[in-house]
C-alpha positions in Angstrom: 13.8 21.9 14.6 15.1 19.9 17.6 18.4 17.9 17.6 17.9 14.2 18.3 19.7 13.0 21.2 23.2 11.6 20.6 23.4 8.0 20.5 25.9 6.3 22.8 27.2 2.8 21.3 27.1 0.9 24.5 23.4 2.1 25.3 20.1 0.8 23.9 18.0 2.9 21.9 14.5 3.7 22.6 13.2 2.7 19.2 14.5 0.8 16.0 12.2 1.2 12.9 12.4 -1.3 10.2 11.3 -0.3 6.8 10.9 3.3 5.7 7.6 3.6 3.6 5.0 6.4 4.4 3.9 4.7 7.7 7.1 4.6 9.3 8.4 7.9 7.7 5.2 9.4 9.6 6.4 7.9 12.7 9.9 9.3 12.4 8.7 12.8 11.3 6.6 12.8 14.5 9.3 11.5 16.7 11.8 13.9 15.7 10.9 16.8 17.9 10.7 14.4 20.9 14.4 15.4 22.1 14.4 12.7 24.7 13.6 9.9 22.1 16.6 8.1 20.6 15.3 6.5 17.5 16.7 5.2 14.1 15.0 3.8 11.1 16.6 1.2 8.8 15.5 0.6 5.1 17.1 -1.7 2.6 16.4 0.3 -0.5 19.0 3.0 -1.4 16.2 5.8 -0.9 12.7 6.5 -0.5 10.2 5.6 -3.3 6.5 4.9 -3.3 4.9 2.7 -5.9 7.3 4.1 -8.6 5.6 2.2 -11.3 2.3 3.5 -10.7 3.2 7.4 -10.7 1.2 7.7 -13.9 0.7 11.3 -15.2 -2.4 12.7 -13.8 -3.1 10.0 -11.1 -4.2 11.3 -7.9 -4.0 9.7 -4.3 -7.4 8.8 -2.8 -7.1 11.0 0.3 -7.0 14.8 0.7 -3.6 16.5 1.0 -4.3 16.9 4.8 -3.7 13.2 5.0 0.0 13.8 4.8 2.7 12.4 7.1 2.0 14.5 10.1 -0.7 17.2 9.8 -3.8 15.1 11.4 -1.5 14.8 14.5 0.3 17.9 14.5 -0.7 20.7 12.2 2.2 22.8 13.2 4.9 20.2 12.3 7.7 21.3 9.8 7.2 18.0 8.0 3.7 19.0 6.7 2.9 19.0 3.1 2.1 22.7 3.2 5.4 23.3 4.6 7.0 21.5 1.8 5.2 23.6 -0.7 6.4 26.6 1.1 10.0 25.1 1.0 9.7 24.7 -2.8 8.0 28.0 -3.2 4.8 26.5 -4.5 2.5 27.4 -1.8 0.7 30.1 -3.9 0.3 28.2 -7.1 -1.0 25.2 -4.9 -3.5 27.8 -3.3 -4.9 28.9 -6.6 -4.8 25.3 -8.2 -7.5 24.4 -5.5 -6.7 20.9 -5.4 -7.8 19.0 -2.5 -6.5 15.8 -4.0 -2.9 15.8 -5.0 -1.2 13.7 -7.7 0.8 10.6 -6.7 4.0 12.0 -8.1 3.7 14.9 -5.9 3.0 12.9 -3.0 6.0 10.8 -3.5 8.2 14.0 -4.0 6.8 15.4 -0.8 7.9 12.1 0.9 11.2 12.0 -0.6 11.7 15.7 0.7 11.0 14.6 4.1 13.3 11.4 3.8 16.2 13.4 2.4 15.9 16.0 5.2 14.8 14.0 8.4 17.8 12.8 10.5 17.8 9.3 12.0 17.0 7.4 8.6 19.4 4.8 7.4 19.0 3.8 3.8 20.9 0.9 2.4 20.5 -1.1 5.7 18.9 -4.5 5.5 17.4 -5.9 8.7 18.1 -9.6 9.0 16.8 -10.6 12.5 15.2 -9.3 15.6 15.7 -11.3 18.9 14.9 -10.6 22.7 17.9 -10.7 24.9 16.5 -11.5 28.2 19.8 -10.8 30.2 19.9 -7.2 29.2 16.1 -6.7 28.6 16.6 -5.3 25.1 16.0 -6.4 21.6 18.8 -7.2 19.5 18.7 -6.0 15.7 20.9 -7.4 13.3 21.5 -5.6 10.0 23.6 -5.7 6.8 24.9 -2.4 5.3 24.7 -2.5 1.6 26.8 -0.7 -1.1 25.6 1.0 -4.1 25.1 -2.2 -5.9 22.8 -3.6 -3.2 25.7 -6.2 -2.1 26.6 -6.7 1.5 29.2 -4.3 2.7 29.3 -4.7 6.5 27.4 -6.4 9.4 26.0 -4.7 12.3 23.9 -4.9 15.4 22.1 -2.5 17.4 20.1 -2.6 20.9 16.8 -1.3 21.5 14.0 -1.2 23.9 11.4 -1.1 21.2 10.8 -2.0 17.5 8.2 -0.7 14.9 7.7 -2.8 11.9 6.8 -0.8 8.8 7.9 -3.1 6.1 4.8 -2.4 3.7 3.1 -4.7 1.2 4.4 -6.5 -1.9 2.7 -7.1 -5.3 0.1 -10.2 -5.3 0.2 -12.4 -8.4 -2.8 -14.9 -8.6 -1.6 -18.5 -8.8 -2.9 -19.1 -12.3 -0.5 -16.3 -13.6 2.5 -17.0 -11.4 4.2 -19.2 -14.1 4.0 -16.6 -16.7 5.7 -13.8 -14.7 9.5 -13.2 -15.4 9.5 -15.6 -18.4 10.9 -14.3 -21.5 8.9 -13.9 -24.6 5.6 -12.0 -23.8 5.5 -9.2 -21.2 3.5 -10.1 -18.1 4.1 -7.5 -15.3 2.4 -6.5 -12.3 0.9 -3.0 -12.3 3.7 -2.2 -9.6 6.1 -2.1 -12.6 4.0 -0.7 -15.2 5.8 2.4 -16.0 9.2 0.5 -16.3 7.6 -1.8 -19.1 5.0 0.7 -20.6 6.8 1.2 -23.9 6.9 -2.6 -24.4 3.5 -3.2 -23.5 2.2 -0.4 -25.9 4.2 -2.0 -28.7 2.2 -5.1 -28.2 -0.6 -5.9 -30.7 -3.4 -6.8 -28.1 -3.1 -5.9 -24.4 -5.1 -7.3 -21.4 -5.5 -5.7 -17.9 -6.4 -8.0 -15.1 -7.8 -6.4 -12.1 -11.0 -4.1 -11.6 -9.5 -1.8 -8.7 -8.1 1.6 -9.0 -4.6 0.5 -10.3 -6.4 -1.3 -13.2 -8.6 1.7 -14.0 -5.5 3.9 -14.0 -3.5 1.5 -16.3 -6.4 0.9 -18.6 -7.0 4.5 -19.0 -3.2 5.4 -19.7 -3.1 2.6 -22.3 -6.3 3.8 -23.9 -4.8 7.3 -24.3 -1.9 6.1 -25.8 -3.5 3.7 -28.4 -4.8 4.8 -31.8 -8.4 5.5 -32.3 -10.3 2.4 -33.7 -7.0 0.2 -33.0 -7.0 0.1 -29.4 -7.2 -3.7 -28.9 -7.4 -3.5 -25.2 -9.2 -6.1 -22.9 -10.0 -5.0 -19.1 -11.2 -7.8 -17.0 -11.7 -8.3 -13.2 -13.3 -10.6 -10.6 -15.6 -7.8 -9.0 -19.1 -7.8 -10.4 -18.8 -4.4 -11.6 -16.4 -1.6 -12.2 -17.4 -0.1 -9.0 -16.8 3.4 -7.8 -15.2 3.9 -4.3 -17.7 4.6 -1.5 -16.9 8.2 -0.8 -19.9 9.5 0.7 -19.1 11.7 3.9 -20.4 9.3 6.3 -19.0 6.3 4.5 -15.5 7.7 5.1 -16.2 7.6 8.7 -15.0 4.0 8.6 -11.5 5.7 8.4 -11.6 7.4 11.5 -9.9 6.4 14.8 -13.8 5.9 16.4 -14.3 3.1 13.8 -10.9 1.6 14.3 -11.5 1.1 18.0 -15.0 -0.2 17.4 -13.6 -2.7 15.1 -10.7 -3.7 17.3 -13.2 -4.5 20.1 -15.4 -6.8 17.9 -15.0 -10.6 18.2 -12.5 -12.3 15.8 -15.1 -14.1 13.7 -16.9 -10.8 13.1 -13.9 -8.7 12.2 -13.0 -11.7 9.6 -16.6 -11.4 8.0 -16.4 -7.6 7.7 -13.3 -6.9 6.1 -14.0 -8.7 2.6 -17.6 -7.4 2.8 -16.2 -3.7 3.1 -14.3 -4.0 -0.2 -16.1 -1.1 -1.9 -14.7 1.2 0.8 -11.1 0.8 0.0 -11.0 -1.4 -3.4 -13.4 0.5 -5.5 -12.3 3.0 -8.3 -12.2 6.8 -8.0 -15.6 8.4 -9.6 -13.3 10.7 -11.4 -11.2 7.9 -12.9 -14.3 6.0 -14.1 -15.7 9.5 -15.5 -12.3 9.9 -17.4 -12.5 6.3 -18.8 -16.0 6.8 -20.0 -15.2 10.3 -21.6 -12.0 8.9 -23.4 -14.3 5.9 -24.8 -17.0 8.4 -25.7 -14.6 10.8 -27.6 -13.5 7.8 -29.8 -17.2 7.3 -31.0 -17.7 11.0 -32.3 -16.8 9.9 -35.9 -18.7 6.7 -35.9 -17.8 3.3 -34.8 -16.9 2.0 -31.4 -13.4 1.7 -29.7 -11.7 -1.7 -30.0 -11.9 -1.9 -26.2 -13.6 -4.7 -24.1 -14.4 -4.0 -20.5 -15.9 -7.3 -18.7 -16.4 -7.4 -15.0 -17.2 -10.6 -12.9 -14.5 -12.6 -14.9 -11.7 -14.6 -13.2 -8.5 -16.3 -14.9 -8.9 -19.9 -14.4 -5.6 -20.8 -16.0 -3.0 -19.4 -18.4 -0.3 -20.5 -20.6 1.9 -19.5 -23.4 1.4 -20.2 -27.1 4.7 -20.6 -28.9 6.9 -17.7 -27.7 5.0 -14.7 -28.6 1.3 -15.0 -27.1 -0.6 -15.9 -24.0 -3.9 -17.8 -23.7 -6.0 -16.9 -20.8 -8.8 -19.4 -19.7 -11.7 -17.3 -18.5 -14.6 -17.9 -16.4 -17.7 -15.6 -16.2 -18.8 -15.9 -12.5 -22.6 -14.8 -13.1 -23.1 -16.7 -16.5 -21.2 -19.7 -15.3 -19.6 -19.7 -18.7 -16.1 -20.1 -20.0 -14.0 -18.8 -22.8 -10.4 -18.3 -24.0 -8.6 -15.1 -24.7 -5.5 -14.7 -26.7 -3.4 -11.7 -26.0 0.2 -10.4 -26.5 0.7 -8.5 -23.2 -0.8 -8.7 -19.8 -0.9 -6.2 -16.9 -1.7 -7.7 -13.6 -3.3 -5.0 -11.5 -4.2 -7.6 -8.8 -3.3 -5.8 -5.6 -0.8 -6.0 -3.0 -0.6 -8.2 0.2 1.3 -7.6 3.6 4.8 -8.5 3.4 5.8 -11.6 5.4 6.9 -10.8 8.9 8.1 -14.4 9.4 11.7 -14.1 8.6 12.3 -10.8 10.7 10.4 -12.1 13.6 11.7 -15.7 13.6 14.0 -14.9 16.6 10.8 -13.9 18.4 8.7 -16.7 17.6 8.6 -18.2 21.1 7.3 -15.0 22.5 4.6 -14.3 19.9 1.0 -14.8 20.7 -1.4 -15.7 17.8 -5.0 -15.8 17.1 -7.1 -19.0 16.0 -6.1 -18.3 12.4 -2.4 -18.3 13.7 -2.2 -14.7 12.8 -0.2 -12.2 15.1 -2.2 -10.8 18.0 -2.1 -7.0 18.0 -3.6 -4.8 20.9 -5.3 -1.6 20.5 -2.1 0.4 20.5 -0.5 -1.4 17.7 1.6 -3.6 19.7 2.2 -7.3 19.0 1.0 -9.3 22.1 4.0 -10.9 23.4 4.8 -13.2 26.5 4.9 -11.2 29.6 8.7 -11.7 30.1 9.2 -9.5 27.3 9.4 -5.9 28.6 9.9 -4.2 25.4 7.2 -3.6 22.7 7.0 -4.6 18.9 4.5 -2.2 17.3 3.3 -2.8 13.6 2.2 -0.5 10.9 0.1 -1.5 8.1 0.0 -5.2 9.2 -3.0 -4.9 11.3 -5.9 -5.3 8.8 -7.3 -8.3 10.8 -7.2 -6.5 14.1 -7.8 -3.0 13.2 -9.9 -2.9 9.9 -9.8 -1.5 6.6 -8.3 1.8 7.8 -4.9 -0.3 8.4 -3.3 0.6 5.0 -5.2 4.0 4.7 -2.8 7.1 4.5 -5.4 9.2 6.4 -4.8 7.2 9.5 -0.9 7.2 9.3 -0.4 10.3 11.3 -3.0 9.4 14.0 -1.3 5.7 14.4 1.9 7.2 14.5 0.7 9.6 17.3 -0.8 6.5 19.2 2.3 4.6 19.0 4.4 7.6 20.3 2.1 8.2 23.2 2.2 4.6 24.3 5.8 4.3 23.9 6.9 7.4 25.7 4.1 6.8 28.5 3.1 10.5 28.0 0.9 12.3 25.4 3.2 14.3 23.3 0.3 14.2 20.8 -3.1 14.5 22.5 -5.9 12.7 20.8 -9.5 13.9 20.1 -11.9 12.1 22.2 -14.4 11.7 19.3 -13.9 11.9 15.4 -16.8 10.5 13.8 -20.6 11.6 13.8 -21.4 7.7 13.6 -21.9 5.9 16.7 -20.9 2.3 15.4 -22.4 0.2 18.2 -25.1 0.2 20.8 -22.7 0.2 23.5 -21.2 3.8 23.5 -17.4 4.1 24.0 -18.0 6.7 26.8 -14.3 7.9 27.3 -14.3 9.2 23.8 -17.6 11.6 23.9 -16.6 15.3 24.9 -18.2 15.8 28.4 -20.0 18.8 27.2 -21.8 16.6 24.5 -22.6 13.6 26.2 -24.8 11.3 24.1 -28.0 10.2 25.6 -28.1 6.6 27.0 -30.1 4.2 24.5 -32.7 1.8 26.4 -31.8 -1.8 25.7 -34.4 -3.5 23.7 -36.1 -6.5 25.0 -37.1 -9.4 22.9 -40.5 -9.1 21.9 -40.8 -5.3 21.9 
């Protein structure tokens, strides 16, 4: 492995990363062998962890193991998942296990191995502000170093020519349920904290799971497996019209290719805004294996007669919610297709209601005069994942997993993390340390072919434009 350049305190860095989740960890891993690149990454948490509340036994990630931090950009990288297995002397067991999709806990362990061994990562460092210094033509990044208790220990500042934001997402709690969270009495927790509260939730007489995506399915299945037959007493509700499977056909998955990302970015803003919610089943559906496991578990409980005491109802939204005395919650429900309403009394609630991008306003407040926004006041982001800034700013601010509105549903997908990191590094260095394939999908997403991505030996025949009336 190459040694990163020694940083001189008086010199600006080439890159400062803010946040160390899978996206910026991927970027750091691919930046590591670039000896000329001086980069550092800051994270306020004391160490790497990835959705610890959802590392349920048996739960798998929804992309193949090849979608690790580096392989789809550089299969020879020492930071690959396969090299992690070799380092742990687990390569042959994995080979015979024939697992194309690995468990979440294993993906988390792999990322922690990278984070513990990769230089240039600074945990317990909270970034407070980013500013542009026009006199020096650099960004100023202010940070607070935290002690083991998470309290401020020291203040610092570093200078850099470029910044990359990878601060991830945060749990989303619907407005009707916000008053119930973090109030003593009845456990109401987001799925992100499920494992920390599972014992308390399982002790409740009746449990409700809200949310019809993958997290809701995994939580419901785990609760079901830990409740006695005939006395399950679990409700599972969600807004979606069905507990629908993830679109996982091979051509459907081509929506998570660089080809589709480029196509989506070139579309007009109103078209992009219509597409993202319409494509929910590509990224918010439930893994077919999880649905099968739920049905198998429910069926097993009918073998000796009777039905399990579990209610699964899609197409339902929570209108309002309130506490009854100090031990119960009443959910006011509305069925969207029937246009009917009812009430549900429960003793515990798990909110599998998803995530939203973590707000960037605080970190970027110092850059606000230079930021360019779209008609909806969202940040404009170019094809190479750079914020569009005033031309007087000579440096670049890149974003990771904050570009759903400009790059489409592949933005949070782990399968595109390595390719996006390679794109950023190619743009930042002005070279091509990670050559990109000219074509990645069999599907041609538009009638106007993107000529530069078609391999020269396999040029696609031009289509004749249609004329009205023909």
